[in-house]
C-alpha positions as a LaTeX table, in Angstrom:
\begin{tabular}{lrrr}
\hline
Residue & $x$ (\AA) & $y$ (\AA) & $z$ (\AA) \\
\hline
Met1 & 86.27 & 125.16 & 79.68 \\
Tyr2 & 87.44 & 128.27 & 77.28 \\
Trp3 & 90.17 & 130.63 & 78.14 \\
Ser4 & 87.86 & 133.53 & 77.55 \\
Lys5 & 85.11 & 132.43 & 80.47 \\
Tyr6 & 87.72 & 131.50 & 83.06 \\
Phe7 & 89.83 & 133.31 & 85.37 \\
Ile8 & 93.42 & 132.98 & 84.47 \\
Pro9 & 95.32 & 136.48 & 85.45 \\
Thr10 & 98.75 & 135.87 & 84.67 \\
Leu11 & 101.41 & 138.09 & 85.17 \\
Lys12 & 104.36 & 139.54 & 82.85 \\
Glu13 & 106.62 & 140.05 & 85.02 \\
Ile14 & 108.20 & 138.91 & 88.64 \\
Pro15 & 106.68 & 140.37 & 91.65 \\
Thr16 & 108.26 & 142.62 & 93.83 \\
Gly17 & 109.61 & 140.73 & 96.97 \\
Thr18 & 109.76 & 137.27 & 95.64 \\
Glu19 & 112.35 & 135.22 & 95.93 \\
Ala20 & 111.78 & 131.64 & 94.82 \\
Val21 & 110.84 & 130.09 & 91.58 \\
Ser22 & 107.91 & 128.43 & 92.75 \\
His23 & 106.71 & 131.59 & 94.02 \\
Gln24 & 107.44 & 133.84 & 91.51 \\
Leu25 & 105.83 & 131.21 & 89.37 \\
Ser26 & 102.78 & 130.08 & 91.08 \\
Leu27 & 101.97 & 134.39 & 90.89 \\
Arg28 & 102.65 & 134.98 & 87.84 \\
Ala29 & 100.48 & 132.06 & 86.78 \\
Gly30 & 97.93 & 132.86 & 88.36 \\
Leu31 & 97.91 & 129.72 & 90.80 \\
Val32 & 97.46 & 131.94 & 93.95 \\
Asn33 & 96.64 & 135.20 & 95.12 \\
Met34 & 99.01 & 136.71 & 98.19 \\
Leu35 & 96.27 & 138.24 & 101.00 \\
Thr36 & 99.14 & 139.17 & 103.09 \\
Ser37 & 101.81 & 137.97 & 104.38 \\
Gly38 & 101.96 & 134.02 & 105.07 \\
Val39 & 98.29 & 133.54 & 103.85 \\
Tyr40 & 96.65 & 132.89 & 100.00 \\
Ser41 & 94.24 & 132.64 & 98.16 \\
Tyr42 & 93.96 & 129.38 & 95.78 \\
Leu43 & 93.37 & 130.95 & 92.47 \\
Pro44 & 90.65 & 128.34 & 89.99 \\
Leu45 & 93.81 & 127.00 & 88.24 \\
Gly46 & 95.79 & 126.48 & 91.56 \\
Tyr47 & 92.77 & 125.03 & 92.85 \\
Arg48 & 92.40 & 122.41 & 90.16 \\
Val49 & 96.15 & 120.89 & 90.83 \\
Leu50 & 95.15 & 121.39 & 94.53 \\
Ala51 & 91.82 & 118.96 & 94.23 \\
Arg52 & 94.47 & 116.25 & 91.73 \\
Val53 & 97.11 & 116.41 & 94.62 \\
Glu54 & 94.38 & 115.44 & 97.14 \\
Ser55 & 92.51 & 112.93 & 94.69 \\
Ile56 & 95.74 & 111.05 & 94.78 \\
Ile57 & 96.30 & 111.40 & 98.44 \\
Arg58 & 92.96 & 110.29 & 99.19 \\
Glu59 & 93.36 & 107.33 & 96.51 \\
Glu60 & 96.42 & 105.87 & 98.20 \\
Met61 & 95.29 & 106.63 & 101.43 \\
Asn62 & 92.02 & 104.42 & 101.30 \\
Ala63 & 93.93 & 101.87 & 98.80 \\
Ile64 & 95.84 & 100.77 & 102.46 \\
Gly65 & 92.96 & 100.71 & 104.29 \\
Cys66 & 92.82 & 104.05 & 105.93 \\
His67 & 89.31 & 106.32 & 105.95 \\
Glu68 & 88.72 & 110.05 & 105.91 \\
Leu69 & 87.14 & 112.44 & 108.25 \\
Leu70 & 87.13 & 116.33 & 109.29 \\
Met71 & 88.24 & 117.30 & 112.54 \\
Pro72 & 87.65 & 121.38 & 113.26 \\
Ala73 & 90.47 & 123.95 & 113.13 \\
Leu74 & 89.18 & 125.84 & 115.95 \\
His75 & 90.24 & 123.96 & 119.23 \\
Pro76 & 89.55 & 124.78 & 123.21 \\
Ile77 & 93.00 & 125.09 & 124.65 \\
Asp78 & 92.53 & 123.04 & 127.71 \\
Ile79 & 93.14 & 119.73 & 125.47 \\
Trp80 & 96.25 & 120.78 & 124.31 \\
Lys81 & 97.04 & 121.63 & 128.35 \\
Lys82 & 96.56 & 117.93 & 128.88 \\
Thr83 & 99.61 & 116.62 & 126.59 \\
Gly84 & 101.58 & 119.93 & 127.19 \\
Arg85 & 102.05 & 120.54 & 123.73 \\
Asp86 & 100.20 & 123.95 & 124.61 \\
Gln87 & 103.52 & 125.40 & 125.97 \\
Thr88 & 106.06 & 123.30 & 123.48 \\
Leu89 & 104.29 & 124.76 & 120.28 \\
Lys90 & 103.63 & 127.81 & 122.36 \\
Glu91 & 105.75 & 130.18 & 119.62 \\
Val92 & 103.36 & 129.20 & 116.70 \\
Met93 & 99.81 & 128.58 & 117.86 \\
Ile94 & 97.39 & 131.18 & 116.92 \\
Thr95 & 95.22 & 131.45 & 120.57 \\
Phe96 & 92.55 & 134.01 & 121.68 \\
Asp97 & 89.65 & 134.35 & 124.13 \\
Asn98 & 86.41 & 133.90 & 122.46 \\
Lys99 & 82.99 & 135.85 & 123.71 \\
Lys100 & 82.47 & 133.36 & 127.08 \\
Gly101 & 86.20 & 133.85 & 128.29 \\
Gln102 & 87.00 & 129.97 & 126.82 \\
Arg103 & 90.52 & 130.43 & 125.59 \\
Met104 & 90.39 & 128.74 & 121.75 \\
Cys105 & 93.60 & 127.92 & 119.54 \\
Leu106 & 93.29 & 127.57 & 115.78 \\
Gly107 & 95.18 & 123.76 & 115.42 \\
Pro108 & 98.68 & 124.07 & 113.85 \\
Thr109 & 98.26 & 119.84 & 113.81 \\
His110 & 95.51 & 117.30 & 115.35 \\
Glu111 & 96.95 & 114.67 & 116.97 \\
Glu112 & 95.20 & 115.48 & 120.41 \\
Ile113 & 91.67 & 115.97 & 118.94 \\
Ile114 & 91.95 & 113.01 & 117.20 \\
Thr115 & 92.99 & 111.23 & 120.04 \\
Asp116 & 89.95 & 112.60 & 121.91 \\
Ile117 & 87.55 & 110.71 & 119.08 \\
Ala118 & 89.56 & 107.73 & 119.69 \\
Arg119 & 89.08 & 107.79 & 123.47 \\
Gln120 & 85.37 & 108.35 & 123.17 \\
Phe121 & 84.60 & 105.78 & 120.98 \\
Ile122 & 87.18 & 103.03 & 120.55 \\
Lys123 & 86.47 & 100.89 & 123.35 \\
Ser124 & 87.49 & 97.05 & 122.49 \\
Tyr125 & 90.43 & 95.17 & 121.04 \\
Arg126 & 87.70 & 94.24 & 118.04 \\
Gln127 & 87.63 & 97.42 & 117.33 \\
Leu128 & 91.35 & 97.99 & 116.56 \\
Pro129 & 93.27 & 98.53 & 114.10 \\
Val130 & 91.96 & 101.73 & 112.35 \\
Thr131 & 93.27 & 104.37 & 110.70 \\
Leu132 & 91.82 & 107.70 & 110.04 \\
Tyr133 & 92.95 & 110.80 & 108.18 \\
Gln134 & 91.95 & 114.06 & 107.03 \\
Ile135 & 93.11 & 116.83 & 104.37 \\
Gln136 & 92.86 & 120.10 & 106.26 \\
Thr137 & 93.60 & 123.43 & 107.05 \\
Lys138 & 96.16 & 123.79 & 109.78 \\
Phe139 & 97.60 & 127.59 & 111.53 \\
Arg140 & 100.54 & 128.23 & 113.01 \\
Asp141 & 102.11 & 132.12 & 113.83 \\
Glu142 & 105.22 & 131.86 & 111.67 \\
Ile143 & 107.94 & 134.49 & 112.80 \\
Arg144 & 109.62 & 133.96 & 109.05 \\
Thr145 & 106.83 & 133.38 & 106.16 \\
Arg146 & 108.86 & 132.27 & 103.42 \\
Phe147 & 108.89 & 130.80 & 99.89 \\
Gly148 & 105.23 & 131.39 & 99.10 \\
Ile149 & 102.78 & 128.84 & 100.42 \\
Val150 & 106.24 & 126.85 & 101.33 \\
Arg151 & 106.10 & 128.39 & 104.80 \\
Ala152 & 103.30 & 129.80 & 105.65 \\
Cys153 & 100.58 & 130.45 & 108.25 \\
Glu154 & 98.04 & 128.67 & 106.54 \\
Phe155 & 98.43 & 126.00 & 105.22 \\
Ile156 & 97.20 & 122.53 & 103.74 \\
Met157 & 97.83 & 119.25 & 105.23 \\
Lys158 & 96.80 & 115.22 & 105.08 \\
Asp159 & 97.67 & 114.07 & 108.48 \\
Ala160 & 96.29 & 109.98 & 109.09 \\
Tyr161 & 96.48 & 109.02 & 112.38 \\
Ser162 & 96.71 & 104.98 & 113.27 \\
Phe163 & 95.84 & 102.78 & 116.47 \\
Asp164 & 96.73 & 99.69 & 117.22 \\
Arg165 & 96.43 & 96.94 & 119.72 \\
Asp166 & 100.82 & 96.50 & 119.78 \\
Val167 & 103.63 & 97.36 & 118.62 \\
Glu168 & 103.88 & 95.18 & 115.85 \\
Gly169 & 100.60 & 96.15 & 114.81 \\
Leu170 & 101.78 & 99.85 & 114.49 \\
Lys171 & 104.89 & 99.17 & 113.02 \\
Lys172 & 102.56 & 97.22 & 109.71 \\
Asn173 & 100.73 & 100.04 & 109.44 \\
Tyr174 & 103.66 & 102.51 & 109.45 \\
Asp175 & 105.24 & 100.41 & 106.72 \\
Leu176 & 102.10 & 100.82 & 104.67 \\
Gln177 & 102.00 & 104.52 & 105.12 \\
Leu178 & 105.10 & 104.48 & 103.77 \\
Gln179 & 104.73 & 102.46 & 100.68 \\
Ala180 & 101.71 & 104.58 & 99.93 \\
Tyr181 & 103.55 & 107.59 & 100.64 \\
Thr182 & 105.97 & 106.64 & 97.84 \\
Lys183 & 103.27 & 105.96 & 95.52 \\
Ile184 & 101.96 & 109.45 & 95.97 \\
Phe185 & 105.31 & 111.25 & 95.44 \\
Lys186 & 105.83 & 108.87 & 92.41 \\
Arg187 & 102.46 & 110.04 & 90.87 \\
Cys188 & 102.88 & 113.75 & 91.57 \\
Gly189 & 106.44 & 113.50 & 89.33 \\
Leu190 & 108.97 & 113.82 & 92.48 \\
Asp191 & 111.77 & 111.91 & 93.17 \\
Met192 & 111.97 & 111.64 & 96.74 \\
Ile193 & 114.70 & 111.08 & 99.65 \\
Val194 & 113.48 & 109.20 & 102.29 \\
Val195 & 115.78 & 109.53 & 105.71 \\
Ser196 & 115.59 & 109.24 & 109.50 \\
Ala197 & 114.73 & 111.80 & 111.58 \\
Asp198 & 114.02 & 113.43 & 115.37 \\
Ser199 & 110.68 & 113.14 & 116.35 \\
Gly200 & 111.07 & 116.41 & 118.21 \\
Ala201 & 108.16 & 118.00 & 119.72 \\
Met202 & 105.77 & 115.10 & 117.76 \\
Gly203 & 107.44 & 112.17 & 120.28 \\
Gly204 & 107.42 & 109.14 & 119.80 \\
Ser205 & 110.23 & 107.02 & 118.55 \\
Val206 & 111.07 & 106.16 & 114.92 \\
Ser207 & 110.20 & 109.08 & 112.32 \\
His208 & 111.18 & 109.52 & 108.76 \\
Glu209 & 111.20 & 112.69 & 106.59 \\
Phe210 & 110.09 & 112.58 & 102.55 \\
Leu211 & 112.31 & 115.39 & 100.75 \\
Val212 & 112.59 & 116.66 & 97.50 \\
Ala213 & 116.26 & 117.64 & 96.10 \\
Ala214 & 114.89 & 121.85 & 95.24 \\
Pro215 & 117.27 & 124.62 & 95.69 \\
Ile216 & 114.97 & 126.59 & 98.34 \\
Gly217 & 114.98 & 123.93 & 100.37 \\
Glu218 & 115.71 & 124.05 & 104.38 \\
Asp219 & 116.76 & 121.18 & 105.13 \\
Ala220 & 119.94 & 119.40 & 103.87 \\
Val221 & 120.69 & 115.47 & 103.76 \\
Trp222 & 123.67 & 113.46 & 102.56 \\
Val223 & 123.15 & 111.19 & 99.99 \\
Asn224 & 125.85 & 108.26 & 98.89 \\
Lys225 & 125.99 & 108.34 & 95.35 \\
Lys226 & 126.64 & 104.55 & 95.21 \\
Asp227 & 124.49 & 102.50 & 98.08 \\
Gly228 & 121.75 & 105.67 & 97.75 \\
Ala229 & 122.10 & 105.45 & 101.73 \\
Thr230 & 121.00 & 108.84 & 103.66 \\
Ile231 & 122.00 & 110.88 & 106.47 \\
Lys232 & 119.89 & 113.41 & 107.62 \\
Asp233 & 122.69 & 117.00 & 107.80 \\
Glu234 & 122.25 & 118.23 & 111.76 \\
Glu235 & 124.94 & 119.50 & 112.30 \\
Gly236 & 126.87 & 120.75 & 109.17 \\
Lys237 & 129.45 & 118.05 & 109.23 \\
Ala238 & 130.21 & 115.94 & 106.32 \\
Pro239 & 130.13 & 111.77 & 106.43 \\
Glu240 & 133.49 & 110.28 & 105.76 \\
Gly241 & 134.63 & 109.38 & 102.50 \\
Ser242 & 134.42 & 110.72 & 99.02 \\
Asp243 & 130.67 & 109.12 & 97.87 \\
Trp244 & 128.55 & 111.52 & 99.80 \\
Glu245 & 126.89 & 114.32 & 98.14 \\
Arg246 & 124.81 & 117.00 & 99.91 \\
Lys247 & 121.46 & 117.92 & 98.55 \\
Val248 & 118.70 & 121.14 & 100.41 \\
Cys249 & 115.92 & 119.90 & 100.57 \\
Ile250 & 112.43 & 120.80 & 100.90 \\
Glu251 & 110.57 & 118.33 & 103.68 \\
Leu252 & 107.31 & 117.23 & 101.99 \\
Gly253 & 106.39 & 114.33 & 104.71 \\
His254 & 107.07 & 112.99 & 107.60 \\
Val255 & 105.74 & 110.38 & 109.62 \\
Phe256 & 106.20 & 108.51 & 113.30 \\
Gln257 & 105.32 & 106.00 & 115.20 \\
Leu258 & 104.07 & 107.72 & 118.30 \\
Gly259 & 103.64 & 104.79 & 120.70 \\
Thr260 & 101.39 & 105.86 & 123.95 \\
Lys261 & 102.51 & 109.29 & 124.30 \\
Tyr262 & 98.83 & 110.80 & 123.53 \\
Ser263 & 96.72 & 108.05 & 124.46 \\
Gln264 & 98.16 & 107.85 & 128.05 \\
Ser265 & 97.98 & 111.77 & 128.40 \\
Leu266 & 94.45 & 111.79 & 127.07 \\
Gly267 & 92.52 & 108.10 & 128.22 \\
Ala268 & 92.79 & 106.98 & 125.38 \\
Val269 & 92.41 & 102.73 & 126.21 \\
Tyr270 & 90.90 & 100.27 & 125.19 \\
Leu271 & 89.65 & 96.31 & 126.70 \\
Asp272 & 92.21 & 93.89 & 125.55 \\
Glu273 & 91.33 & 90.28 & 125.59 \\
Asn274 & 91.98 & 89.52 & 129.12 \\
Gly275 & 89.71 & 92.48 & 130.12 \\
Glu276 & 92.29 & 94.48 & 131.12 \\
Leu277 & 92.78 & 98.21 & 130.09 \\
Lys278 & 95.50 & 99.28 & 127.33 \\
Pro279 & 96.43 & 102.50 & 125.95 \\
Met280 & 96.36 & 102.39 & 122.33 \\
Ile281 & 99.63 & 102.64 & 120.45 \\
Met282 & 99.73 & 105.74 & 117.72 \\
Gly283 & 101.35 & 106.48 & 114.72 \\
Cys284 & 100.82 & 110.03 & 113.13 \\
Tyr285 & 101.31 & 110.55 & 109.27 \\
Gly286 & 101.60 & 114.15 & 107.46 \\
Ile287 & 102.77 & 115.58 & 103.90 \\
Gly288 & 102.19 & 118.70 & 103.54 \\
Val289 & 99.80 & 119.16 & 100.30 \\
Ser290 & 100.42 & 122.86 & 99.71 \\
Arg291 & 104.07 & 123.35 & 100.14 \\
Leu292 & 103.67 & 120.14 & 97.84 \\
Ile293 & 102.40 & 121.80 & 94.74 \\
Ala294 & 105.48 & 124.61 & 95.44 \\
Ala295 & 108.08 & 121.86 & 95.15 \\
Val296 & 106.43 & 120.51 & 91.89 \\
Ile297 & 107.27 & 123.85 & 90.66 \\
Glu298 & 110.19 & 123.99 & 92.39 \\
Val299 & 111.88 & 120.95 & 90.01 \\
Asn300 & 109.51 & 121.20 & 87.42 \\
Asn301 & 110.55 & 124.79 & 85.09 \\
Asp302 & 112.02 & 125.94 & 82.38 \\
Gln303 & 112.33 & 130.04 & 81.46 \\
Gly304 & 108.88 & 129.76 & 80.32 \\
Gly305 & 107.16 & 128.77 & 83.18 \\
Ile306 & 106.12 & 126.03 & 84.28 \\
Met307 & 105.87 & 122.10 & 83.41 \\
Trp308 & 103.22 & 120.20 & 85.22 \\
Pro309 & 103.69 & 116.76 & 85.42 \\
Lys310 & 100.56 & 114.92 & 83.91 \\
Glu311 & 98.71 & 113.66 & 86.90 \\
Ile312 & 98.69 & 117.15 & 88.56 \\
Ala313 & 98.45 & 119.56 & 86.10 \\
Pro314 & 95.21 & 121.88 & 85.57 \\
Phe315 & 94.51 & 120.53 & 82.10 \\
Asp316 & 95.72 & 117.49 & 80.24 \\
Val317 & 95.49 & 119.10 & 76.46 \\
Glu318 & 95.54 & 123.17 & 75.59 \\
Ile319 & 94.21 & 123.93 & 72.33 \\
Leu320 & 95.19 & 126.97 & 70.84 \\
Pro321 & 94.30 & 128.48 & 67.82 \\
Val322 & 96.59 & 130.88 & 66.39 \\
Gln323 & 94.28 & 133.12 & 64.83 \\
Ile324 & 90.70 & 133.01 & 66.02 \\
Ala325 & 89.51 & 134.83 & 62.93 \\
Asp326 & 90.34 & 132.40 & 60.78 \\
Glu327 & 87.04 & 130.64 & 59.33 \\
Val328 & 88.82 & 127.02 & 59.41 \\
Ser329 & 90.74 & 127.52 & 63.08 \\
Met330 & 88.09 & 128.06 & 65.20 \\
Pro331 & 85.58 & 125.82 & 64.35 \\
Leu332 & 87.79 & 122.92 & 63.93 \\
Ala333 & 89.56 & 123.90 & 67.71 \\
Lys334 & 85.30 & 123.75 & 68.84 \\
Lys335 & 85.45 & 120.68 & 67.43 \\
Tyr336 & 88.76 & 119.09 & 68.84 \\
Tyr337 & 87.55 & 120.31 & 72.41 \\
Glu338 & 84.43 & 118.53 & 71.94 \\
Glu339 & 85.99 & 115.35 & 70.89 \\
Leu340 & 88.80 & 115.26 & 73.27 \\
Gln341 & 86.54 & 116.04 & 76.09 \\
Gly342 & 84.77 & 113.05 & 75.48 \\
Ala343 & 87.67 & 110.77 & 75.31 \\
Gly344 & 87.60 & 111.82 & 78.87 \\
Leu345 & 90.63 & 114.86 & 78.55 \\
Ser346 & 90.38 & 117.58 & 80.41 \\
Val347 & 90.73 & 120.79 & 77.98 \\
Leu348 & 91.72 & 124.34 & 77.45 \\
Leu349 & 90.53 & 126.06 & 74.30 \\
Asp350 & 92.51 & 129.22 & 74.41 \\
Asp351 & 89.98 & 131.29 & 72.15 \\
Arg352 & 91.29 & 135.24 & 73.37 \\
Asp353 & 91.06 & 137.44 & 70.06 \\
Asp354 & 94.84 & 138.53 & 71.66 \\
Ser355 & 98.53 & 137.87 & 70.09 \\
Ala356 & 99.89 & 134.87 & 69.43 \\
Gly357 & 103.42 & 135.61 & 71.13 \\
Arg358 & 101.37 & 136.52 & 73.97 \\
Lys359 & 98.85 & 133.19 & 73.64 \\
Phe360 & 102.32 & 131.19 & 73.56 \\
Ala361 & 103.67 & 133.12 & 76.35 \\
Asp362 & 101.14 & 132.44 & 78.64 \\
Ala363 & 100.71 & 128.70 & 77.55 \\
Asp364 & 104.36 & 128.28 & 78.37 \\
Leu365 & 103.69 & 129.57 & 81.56 \\
Ile366 & 101.14 & 127.93 & 82.85 \\
Gly367 & 102.30 & 124.43 & 81.69 \\
Ile368 & 99.66 & 122.21 & 80.35 \\
Pro369 & 101.94 & 118.77 & 79.69 \\
Leu370 & 100.20 & 118.91 & 75.84 \\
Arg371 & 99.36 & 121.62 & 73.48 \\
Val372 & 97.47 & 121.80 & 69.87 \\
Ile373 & 98.77 & 124.59 & 67.88 \\
Leu374 & 96.18 & 125.60 & 64.60 \\
Gly375 & 98.00 & 127.64 & 62.14 \\
Lys376 & 96.94 & 128.69 & 58.82 \\
Arg377 & 99.87 & 127.70 & 57.08 \\
Met378 & 99.67 & 124.08 & 58.64 \\
Leu379 & 96.42 & 123.64 & 57.96 \\
Ala380 & 96.65 & 124.61 & 54.60 \\
Asn381 & 98.27 & 121.06 & 54.38 \\
Asn382 & 95.33 & 119.56 & 56.51 \\
Gln383 & 98.04 & 119.57 & 59.58 \\
Val384 & 98.46 & 120.37 & 62.71 \\
Glu385 & 100.91 & 120.79 & 65.68 \\
Ile386 & 101.14 & 119.30 & 69.21 \\
Lys387 & 103.82 & 120.55 & 71.35 \\
Ile388 & 105.41 & 118.67 & 74.53 \\
Arg389 & 105.24 & 121.29 & 77.12 \\
Arg390 & 108.59 & 119.15 & 79.05 \\
Thr391 & 110.76 & 117.87 & 76.36 \\
Gly392 & 109.68 & 121.78 & 73.56 \\
Gln393 & 108.85 & 118.57 & 70.68 \\
Val394 & 106.82 & 119.40 & 68.65 \\
Ile395 & 104.83 & 116.77 & 66.52 \\
Val396 & 103.25 & 117.35 & 63.28 \\
Val397 & 99.96 & 115.28 & 62.42 \\
Asp398 & 96.91 & 114.83 & 60.24 \\
Lys399 & 94.46 & 117.24 & 61.12 \\
Asp400 & 92.04 & 113.97 & 61.12 \\
Lys401 & 94.28 & 111.97 & 63.08 \\
Leu402 & 94.66 & 114.64 & 66.36 \\
Lys403 & 92.69 & 112.68 & 68.62 \\
Glu404 & 94.43 & 109.53 & 68.45 \\
Glu405 & 98.25 & 111.24 & 68.62 \\
Ile406 & 96.83 & 113.20 & 71.33 \\
Gln407 & 95.51 & 109.67 & 73.30 \\
Lys408 & 98.90 & 108.62 & 72.67 \\
Leu409 & 100.94 & 110.58 & 74.19 \\
His410 & 98.66 & 111.08 & 77.07 \\
Ala411 & 98.98 & 107.89 & 78.25 \\
Leu412 & 103.22 & 107.69 & 77.76 \\
\hline
\end{tabular}
């Protein structure tokens, strides 16, 4: 992609009214744009990051045998009344009457809807177990939107739902999800803290949260520095002993062993081996996809801007010719662009006729992991520079060996 033909509306100044670093940088780097409080558009650069995160999630969900579907965001309120959550979630539900006079809501979550699907199509123990998931927009009328896409009224979530014959099957699926979550967050460059949690309005017995330590977190957890044990800080009371450290965290994932709360309420039953009707045993597994992006920025930045982990960066490599009018720099930059693209890397070529200072500042701001710098002085010696965004290290390489060096660095 050529920068001059792309859409990256970067900002020099910090937008007013922004507290969190991730909020500031996501706006300044042209990742998102606010329509109104708690409602954001994903601009092309941010949408590329979102797509890469979603791709990682799909790969890991599919690897453990989950099946993707897409459920509607528009729900009749009657189905929510069957579980009583029309009242439990009343404060955050966005509800309205349609032109037929039917009470509707924009889905804040999808347990009721997926259970209704299972009720209709799963009839026998031979069809179990099954796990279905989606990546879908959720809607919650947050009274206090905060930190950009961290706490928004419209947000993207991956939610998966397992259906089993018995508790043993649920535990097996639950463990598979825990393992998959660990892989997902690691691939996104995040060190997670896993802690037992309260099931709250979701219901069920066992529940775990996946948290990442970040200054803007709205949760807190105690972590034992010796053995890594974790305790959710529910009441602000410190555990006994000096080995405990309190960390402020952002919640990125939550998994639940729901049991039969929804299947009993909505009549999702199956015939077992003996021909008896039994309620399906359910699990629920969520990841806040959009807030994950904010968390990544929150813990991967410096004074210059974002430092993307390589698996979710919008591009793998940026090529930056310092002077596009130079008769050597631009032809070579275009040659590198074709070679690296041909090698399977995604490349952004900054072909703008702008000052070197502006181009370097923008490069730091958008945070692409590897940067190829073509300057007249280095080219006079048949050399180019590779800058590693995360470390700031600059490597000087022979201009004819650039492709091989980039491939080596990208593979690290």
